[in-house]
GUKE-830931 format. One record per residue (C-alpha): residue number from 1; residue in one letter; x, y negated, z negated. Coordinates in nm, 2 decimals, padded with zeros to 4 digits, m for minus. Example, Ala and Ser with C-alpha at 12.3 -4.5 7.8 and 13.67 -1.06 7.14 Angstrom:
% GUKE-830931
+-----+--------+--------+--------+--------+
! num ! residu !     px !     py !     pz !
+-----+--------+--------+--------+--------+
!   1 !      A !  01.23 !  00.45 ! m00.78 !
!   2 !      S !  01.37 !  00.11 ! m00.71 !
+-----+--------+--------+--------+--------+
This chain:
% GUKE-830931
+-----+--------+--------+--------+--------+
! num ! residu !     px !     py !     pz !
+-----+--------+--------+--------+--------+
!   1 !      R !  00.00 !  00.00 !  00.00 !
!   2 !      E !  00.13 ! m00.34 !  00.10 !
!   3 !      N !  00.19 ! m00.57 ! m00.20 !
!   4 !      F !  00.24 ! m00.93 ! m00.08 !
!   5 !      I !  00.36 ! m01.23 ! m00.28 !
!   6 !      H !  00.09 ! m01.41 ! m00.47 !
!   7 !      L !  00.12 ! m01.79 ! m00.48 !
!   8 !      C ! m00.04 ! m01.96 ! m00.78 !
!   9 !      N ! m00.07 ! m02.29 ! m00.59 !
!  10 !      P ! m00.37 ! m02.38 ! m00.37 !
!  11 !      H ! m00.21 ! m02.71 ! m00.26 !
!  12 !      L !  00.05 ! m02.53 ! m00.04 !
!  13 !      E ! m00.21 ! m02.43 !  00.21 !
!  14 !      K ! m00.29 ! m02.80 !  00.29 !
!  15 !      M !  00.08 ! m02.88 !  00.37 !
!  16 !      K !  00.18 ! m02.90 !  00.74 !
!  17 !      E !  00.54 ! m02.82 !  00.65 !
!  18 !      D !  00.70 ! m02.68 !  00.33 !
!  19 !      I !  01.06 ! m02.80 !  00.28 !
!  20 !      L !  01.26 ! m02.59 !  00.04 !
!  21 !      Y !  01.49 ! m02.88 ! m00.04 !
!  22 !      H !  01.74 ! m02.70 ! m00.27 !
!  23 !      F !  01.79 ! m02.42 ! m00.01 !
!  24 !      A !  01.81 ! m02.67 !  00.29 !
!  25 !      L !  01.54 ! m02.46 !  00.46 !
!  26 !      G !  01.19 ! m02.55 !  00.58 !
!  27 !      T !  00.90 ! m02.39 !  00.76 !
!  28 !      G !  00.91 ! m02.66 !  01.03 !
!  29 !      T !  01.28 ! m02.59 !  01.11 !
!  30 !      H !  01.32 ! m02.22 !  01.04 !
!  31 !      D !  01.14 ! m01.91 !  01.14 !
!  32 !      F !  01.09 ! m01.75 !  00.80 !
!  33 !      P !  00.94 ! m01.41 !  00.92 !
!  34 !      A !  01.22 ! m01.37 !  01.17 !
!  35 !      L !  01.49 ! m01.46 !  00.92 !
!  36 !      F !  01.36 ! m01.28 !  00.61 !
!  37 !      G !  01.06 ! m01.07 !  00.70 !
!  38 !      D !  01.24 ! m00.74 !  00.65 !
!  39 !      V !  01.36 ! m00.82 !  00.29 !
!  40 !      K !  01.26 ! m00.56 !  00.03 !
!  41 !      F !  01.52 ! m00.62 ! m00.24 !
!  42 !      V !  01.63 ! m00.96 ! m00.38 !
!  43 !      C !  01.93 ! m00.98 ! m00.63 !
!  44 !      V !  01.99 ! m01.30 ! m00.81 !
!  45 !      G !  02.28 ! m01.41 ! m01.03 !
!  46 !      G !  02.44 ! m01.72 ! m01.17 !
!  47 !      S !  02.76 ! m01.75 ! m00.97 !
!  48 !      P !  02.77 ! m01.80 ! m00.59 !
!  49 !      S !  03.10 ! m01.61 ! m00.56 !
!  50 !      R !  02.95 ! m01.32 ! m00.75 !
!  51 !      M !  02.65 ! m01.31 ! m00.53 !
!  52 !      K !  02.87 ! m01.31 ! m00.22 !
!  53 !      A !  03.07 ! m01.03 ! m00.37 !
!  54 !      F !  02.75 ! m00.84 ! m00.43 !
!  55 !      I !  02.63 ! m00.87 ! m00.07 !
!  56 !      A !  02.97 ! m00.75 !  00.06 !
!  57 !      Y !  02.95 ! m00.46 ! m00.18 !
!  58 !      I !  02.59 ! m00.36 ! m00.09 !
!  59 !      A !  02.66 ! m00.40 !  00.28 !
!  60 !      E !  02.94 ! m00.14 !  00.26 !
!  61 !      E !  02.73 !  00.09 !  00.04 !
!  62 !      L !  02.45 !  00.09 !  00.29 !
!  63 !      G !  02.68 !  00.13 !  00.59 !
!  64 !      L !  02.59 ! m00.21 !  00.72 !
!  65 !      G !  02.93 ! m00.38 !  00.69 !
!  66 !      S !  03.30 ! m00.33 !  00.61 !
!  67 !      P !  03.54 ! m00.50 !  00.37 !
!  68 !      S !  03.66 ! m00.73 !  00.65 !
!  69 !      C !  03.31 ! m00.87 !  00.73 !
!  70 !      D !  03.22 ! m01.22 !  00.64 !
!  71 !      Y !  02.87 ! m01.31 !  00.53 !
!  72 !      P !  02.76 ! m01.67 !  00.60 !
!  73 !      N !  02.59 ! m01.87 !  00.34 !
!  74 !      I !  02.23 ! m01.92 !  00.46 !
!  75 !      C !  02.20 ! m02.23 !  00.23 !
!  76 !      A !  02.52 ! m02.39 !  00.36 !
!  77 !      G !  02.34 ! m02.72 !  00.41 !
!  78 !      T !  02.33 ! m02.77 !  00.03 !
!  79 !      D !  02.57 ! m02.72 ! m00.26 !
!  80 !      R !  02.29 ! m02.62 ! m00.51 !
!  81 !      Y !  02.25 ! m02.25 ! m00.44 !
!  82 !      A !  02.41 ! m01.99 ! m00.21 !
!  83 !      M !  02.22 ! m01.72 ! m00.03 !
!  84 !      Y !  02.34 ! m01.42 !  00.16 !
!  85 !      K !  02.16 ! m01.14 !  00.35 !
!  86 !      V !  02.24 ! m00.80 !  00.49 !
!  87 !      G !  01.96 ! m00.56 !  00.61 !
!  88 !      P !  01.67 ! m00.55 !  00.36 !
!  89 !      V !  01.88 ! m00.71 !  00.08 !
!  90 !      L !  01.89 ! m01.08 ! m00.01 !
!  91 !      S !  02.15 ! m01.21 ! m00.26 !
!  92 !      V !  02.09 ! m01.56 ! m00.42 !
!  93 !      S !  02.28 ! m01.76 ! m00.68 !
!  94 !      H !  02.07 ! m01.94 ! m00.95 !
!  95 !      G !  02.31 ! m02.14 ! m01.16 !
!  96 !      M !  02.31 ! m02.14 ! m01.54 !
!  97 !      G !  02.01 ! m02.18 ! m01.76 !
!  98 !      I !  01.63 ! m02.19 ! m01.74 !
!  99 !      P !  01.59 ! m02.52 ! m01.54 !
! 100 !      S !  01.84 ! m02.41 ! m01.27 !
! 101 !      I !  01.69 ! m02.06 ! m01.22 !
! 102 !      S !  01.33 ! m02.20 ! m01.23 !
! 103 !      I !  01.40 ! m02.44 ! m00.94 !
! 104 !      M !  01.56 ! m02.16 ! m00.74 !
! 105 !      L !  01.27 ! m01.92 ! m00.81 !
! 106 !      H !  01.00 ! m02.17 ! m00.70 !
! 107 !      E !  01.17 ! m02.19 ! m00.36 !
! 108 !      L !  01.26 ! m01.82 ! m00.34 !
! 109 !      I !  00.90 ! m01.71 ! m00.41 !
! 110 !      K !  00.77 ! m01.95 ! m00.15 !
! 111 !      L !  01.04 ! m01.83 !  00.10 !
! 112 !      L !  00.93 ! m01.47 !  00.05 !
! 113 !      Y !  00.56 ! m01.58 !  00.09 !
! 114 !      H !  00.62 ! m01.77 !  00.41 !
! 115 !      A !  00.83 ! m01.48 !  00.55 !
! 116 !      K !  00.53 ! m01.25 !  00.48 !
! 117 !      C !  00.74 ! m01.01 !  00.28 !
! 118 !      S !  00.58 ! m00.72 !  00.10 !
! 119 !      N !  00.67 ! m00.47 ! m00.17 !
! 120 !      I !  00.95 ! m00.69 ! m00.30 !
! 121 !      T !  01.17 ! m00.60 ! m00.60 !
! 122 !      I !  01.37 ! m00.88 ! m00.76 !
! 123 !      I !  01.65 ! m00.80 ! m01.00 !
! 124 !      R !  01.87 ! m01.05 ! m01.19 !
! 125 !      I !  02.22 ! m00.92 ! m01.24 !
! 126 !      G !  02.45 ! m01.10 ! m01.48 !
! 127 !      T !  02.65 ! m01.13 ! m01.79 !
! 128 !      S !  02.54 ! m01.17 ! m02.15 !
! 129 !      G !  02.65 ! m01.15 ! m02.51 !
! 130 !      G !  02.57 ! m00.82 ! m02.67 !
! 131 !      I !  02.44 ! m00.75 ! m03.02 !
! 132 !      G !  02.55 ! m00.43 ! m03.18 !
! 133 !      L !  02.69 ! m00.29 ! m02.85 !
! 134 !      E !  03.04 ! m00.22 ! m02.73 !
! 135 !      P !  03.16 ! m00.48 ! m02.47 !
! 136 !      G !  03.10 ! m00.35 ! m02.12 !
! 137 !      S !  02.76 ! m00.20 ! m02.21 !
! 138 !      V !  02.48 ! m00.27 ! m01.97 !
! 139 !      V !  02.14 ! m00.38 ! m02.09 !
! 140 !      I !  01.82 ! m00.32 ! m01.89 !
! 141 !      T !  01.57 ! m00.57 ! m02.03 !
! 142 !      R !  01.24 ! m00.44 ! m02.16 !
! 143 !      Q !  01.10 ! m00.78 ! m02.24 !
! 144 !      S !  01.26 ! m01.13 ! m02.27 !
! 145 !      V !  01.21 ! m01.29 ! m02.61 !
! 146 !      D !  01.26 ! m01.65 ! m02.72 !
! 147 !      A !  01.49 ! m01.76 ! m03.01 !
! 148 !      T !  01.22 ! m01.67 ! m03.26 !
! 149 !      F !  01.19 ! m01.32 ! m03.10 !
! 150 !      K !  00.85 ! m01.37 ! m02.95 !
! 151 !      P !  00.80 ! m01.23 ! m02.59 !
! 152 !      Q !  00.69 ! m01.55 ! m02.44 !
! 153 !      L !  00.80 ! m01.86 ! m02.24 !
! 154 !      E !  00.68 ! m02.19 ! m02.39 !
! 155 !      Q !  00.66 ! m02.46 ! m02.12 !
! 156 !      V !  00.52 ! m02.82 ! m02.13 !
! 157 !      V !  00.30 ! m02.89 ! m01.82 !
! 158 !      L !  00.12 ! m03.22 ! m01.79 !
! 159 !      G !  00.20 ! m03.29 ! m02.15 !
! 160 !      K !  00.04 ! m02.97 ! m02.27 !
! 161 !      T !  00.21 ! m02.66 ! m02.40 !
! 162 !      V !  00.16 ! m02.35 ! m02.18 !
! 163 !      I !  00.25 ! m02.00 ! m02.30 !
! 164 !      R !  00.34 ! m01.74 ! m02.05 !
! 165 !      G !  00.42 ! m01.37 ! m02.09 !
! 166 !      T !  00.77 ! m01.23 ! m02.03 !
! 167 !      N !  00.74 ! m00.85 ! m02.00 !
! 168 !      L !  00.93 ! m00.69 ! m01.72 !
! 169 !      D !  00.82 ! m00.39 ! m01.51 !
! 170 !      E !  00.84 ! m00.08 ! m01.73 !
! 171 !      Q !  00.85 !  00.17 ! m01.44 !
! 172 !      L !  01.14 ! m00.02 ! m01.27 !
! 173 !      A !  01.33 ! m00.03 ! m01.60 !
! 174 !      K !  01.29 !  00.35 ! m01.63 !
! 175 !      E !  01.41 !  00.40 ! m01.27 !
! 176 !      L !  01.72 !  00.19 ! m01.33 !
! 177 !      M !  01.79 !  00.38 ! m01.65 !
! 178 !      Q !  01.77 !  00.71 ! m01.46 !
! 179 !      C !  02.01 !  00.57 ! m01.20 !
! 180 !      S !  02.26 !  00.48 ! m01.47 !
! 181 !      K !  02.24 !  00.84 ! m01.60 !
! 182 !      E !  02.31 !  00.97 ! m01.26 !
! 183 !      I !  02.61 !  00.74 ! m01.21 !
! 184 !      G !  02.74 !  00.83 ! m01.56 !
! 185 !      Q !  03.02 !  00.56 ! m01.56 !
! 186 !      F !  02.92 !  00.32 ! m01.85 !
! 187 !      N !  02.69 !  00.29 ! m02.15 !
! 188 !      T !  02.34 !  00.16 ! m02.06 !
! 189 !      V !  02.05 !  00.09 ! m02.29 !
! 190 !      V !  01.70 ! m00.05 ! m02.25 !
! 191 !      G !  01.63 ! m00.33 ! m02.50 !
! 192 !      N !  01.49 ! m00.67 ! m02.55 !
! 193 !      T !  01.69 ! m00.97 ! m02.42 !
! 194 !      M !  01.69 ! m01.30 ! m02.61 !
! 195 !      C !  01.67 ! m01.60 ! m02.38 !
! 196 !      T !  01.80 ! m01.93 ! m02.53 !
! 197 !      L !  01.82 ! m02.29 ! m02.42 !
! 198 !      D !  02.19 ! m02.33 ! m02.51 !
! 199 !      F !  02.51 ! m02.13 ! m02.51 !
! 200 !      Y !  02.64 ! m02.26 ! m02.84 !
! 201 !      E !  02.40 ! m02.36 ! m03.13 !
! 202 !      G !  02.11 ! m02.19 ! m02.95 !
! 203 !      Q !  02.30 ! m01.86 ! m02.97 !
! 204 !      G !  02.43 ! m01.91 ! m03.32 !
! 205 !      R !  02.79 ! m01.96 ! m03.22 !
! 206 !      L !  03.05 ! m02.11 ! m03.46 !
! 207 !      D !  03.28 ! m02.24 ! m03.20 !
! 208 !      G !  03.08 ! m02.53 ! m03.04 !
! 209 !      A !  03.15 ! m02.90 ! m03.07 !
! 210 !      I !  02.86 ! m02.91 ! m03.32 !
! 211 !      C !  02.78 ! m02.64 ! m03.58 !
! 212 !      L !  02.58 ! m02.72 ! m03.90 !
! 213 !      Y !  02.55 ! m02.36 ! m04.04 !
! 214 !      D !  02.79 ! m02.11 ! m04.18 !
! 215 !      E !  02.90 ! m01.76 ! m04.07 !
! 216 !      E !  02.67 ! m01.58 ! m04.32 !
! 217 !      E !  02.37 ! m01.76 ! m04.18 !
! 218 !      K !  02.48 ! m01.68 ! m03.82 !
! 219 !      L !  02.52 ! m01.31 ! m03.90 !
! 220 !      Q !  02.18 ! m01.29 ! m04.08 !
! 221 !      Y !  02.02 ! m01.44 ! m03.77 !
! 222 !      L !  02.19 ! m01.20 ! m03.53 !
! 223 !      K !  02.11 ! m00.90 ! m03.75 !
! 224 !      K !  01.75 ! m01.01 ! m03.76 !
! 225 !      A !  01.75 ! m01.03 ! m03.38 !
! 226 !      Y !  01.90 ! m00.68 ! m03.36 !
! 227 !      D !  01.63 ! m00.54 ! m03.60 !
! 228 !      S !  01.36 ! m00.69 ! m03.38 !
! 229 !      G !  01.49 ! m00.49 ! m03.08 !
! 230 !      V !  01.72 ! m00.76 ! m02.92 !
! 231 !      R !  02.03 ! m00.61 ! m02.76 !
! 232 !      N !  02.17 ! m00.90 ! m02.57 !
! 233 !      I !  02.15 ! m01.28 ! m02.53 !
! 234 !      E !  02.15 ! m01.49 ! m02.21 !
! 235 !      M !  01.98 ! m01.80 ! m02.07 !
! 236 !      E !  01.75 ! m01.72 ! m01.78 !
! 237 !      S !  01.54 ! m01.41 ! m01.84 !
! 238 !      S !  01.23 ! m01.57 ! m01.98 !
! 239 !      V !  01.14 ! m01.79 ! m01.69 !
! 240 !      F !  01.25 ! m01.52 ! m01.45 !
! 241 !      A !  01.01 ! m01.27 ! m01.60 !
! 242 !      A !  00.72 ! m01.52 ! m01.63 !
! 243 !      M !  00.74 ! m01.64 ! m01.27 !
! 244 !      C !  00.78 ! m01.29 ! m01.13 !
! 245 !      N !  00.47 ! m01.18 ! m01.33 !
! 246 !      L !  00.26 ! m01.47 ! m01.20 !
! 247 !      S !  00.37 ! m01.40 ! m00.84 !
! 248 !      G !  00.30 ! m01.03 ! m00.86 !
! 249 !      V !  00.66 ! m00.92 ! m00.80 !
! 250 !      K !  00.83 ! m00.62 ! m00.96 !
! 251 !      A !  01.12 ! m00.75 ! m01.15 !
! 252 !      A !  01.41 ! m00.64 ! m01.37 !
! 253 !      V !  01.70 ! m00.79 ! m01.56 !
! 254 !      V !  02.03 ! m00.60 ! m01.57 !
! 255 !      C !  02.32 ! m00.77 ! m01.76 !
! 256 !      V !  02.65 ! m00.64 ! m01.88 !
! 257 !      T !  02.77 ! m00.75 ! m02.23 !
! 258 !      L !  03.10 ! m00.93 ! m02.24 !
! 259 !      L !  03.14 ! m00.91 ! m02.62 !
! 260 !      N !  02.96 ! m00.79 ! m02.94 !
! 261 !      R !  02.84 ! m01.11 ! m03.11 !
! 262 !      L !  02.84 ! m00.94 ! m03.45 !
! 263 !      E !  03.22 ! m00.94 ! m03.42 !
! 264 !      G !  03.29 ! m01.28 ! m03.28 !
! 265 !      D !  03.19 ! m01.57 ! m03.05 !
! 266 !      Q !  03.47 ! m01.61 ! m02.80 !
! 267 !      I !  03.52 ! m01.40 ! m02.49 !
! 268 !      S !  03.88 ! m01.28 ! m02.53 !
! 269 !      S !  03.90 ! m00.98 ! m02.29 !
! 270 !      S !  04.15 ! m01.01 ! m02.00 !
! 271 !      H !  04.05 ! m01.14 ! m01.66 !
! 272 !      D !  04.08 ! m00.79 ! m01.50 !
! 273 !      V !  03.86 ! m00.63 ! m01.77 !
! 274 !      L !  03.59 ! m00.90 ! m01.73 !
! 275 !      V !  03.59 ! m00.85 ! m01.35 !
! 276 !      E !  03.54 ! m00.48 ! m01.40 !
! 277 !      Y !  03.26 ! m00.54 ! m01.65 !
! 278 !      Q !  03.08 ! m00.78 ! m01.41 !
! 279 !      Q !  03.09 ! m00.51 ! m01.14 !
! 280 !      R !  02.88 ! m00.27 ! m01.35 !
! 281 !      P !  02.54 ! m00.43 ! m01.29 !
! 282 !      Q !  02.63 ! m00.45 ! m00.92 !
! 283 !      K !  02.71 ! m00.08 ! m00.92 !
! 284 !      L !  02.39 !  00.01 ! m01.10 !
! 285 !      V !  02.16 ! m00.20 ! m00.88 !
! 286 !      G !  02.35 ! m00.10 ! m00.57 !
! 287 !      Y !  02.29 !  00.27 ! m00.65 !
! 288 !      F !  01.92 !  00.19 ! m00.72 !
! 289 !      I !  01.88 !  00.03 ! m00.38 !
! 290 !      K !  02.06 !  00.31 ! m00.20 !
! 291 !      K !  01.84 !  00.57 ! m00.38 !
! 292 !      S !  01.53 !  00.37 ! m00.30 !
! 293 !      L !  01.62 !  00.37 !  00.07 !
! 294 !      G !  01.70 !  00.74 !  00.06 !
! 295 !      K !  02.07 !  00.70 !  00.11 !
! 296 !      V !  02.20 !  00.87 ! m00.21 !
+-----+--------+--------+--------+--------+
């Protein structure tokens, strides 16, 4: 059964042209169905270079490219986001934090709608701080929670507070977990992900420019988070889950942990180790895509 993108905006139908400003794309200048109509998998992550590396990786895995291939940035007309495509896979950067990924998702969802894409799976791959996990562990998010451990996104729209749900697709999470078991290369868990508005105080760090609490208070907070089911912390998952839910899109968040926050605040692993950690979500999602396409 075809499952098309659902747009929660009746005003778009009245527009003669839709300009996706931050992508430097528009329905009046680009043929969206021709460019993107075959997309089935969208992977998003913070860094442009990481998303370019992912598209090169998945191209080789799917037999659609070689290490020497170059992949042009579809959004080269702007420096806000980067976008790459190979076969049915789209790879898009989203920057850091809720505001940045929110802007990207508004335009990405419209792009998929204008392209008449169906049966889309969107997966955020990234890095995070772990709680009670060895560095290098991969967390598949069950639900995104706020800094008070509630599974919700609180947003102010026209001066009024709007609450939106942040659950992620349960079946997709199970499929990704099964893929990790089949790979058998790194520790993977399913757990809640805390999404914060800040990297320092918002995540209870002691090493920011401002810190008005002590180490005992920090550890009490993080242990409370762990007891509530939180296994990692990042800054994008809540709005990602909420917007995908409203648009009727299957979505997942797969993040590697770079450190255990119960043991410290600063990321001290070597560059080579961090690069290998960052490849783990790519490997898991790449395997999932290959399996979904019958290429495993």
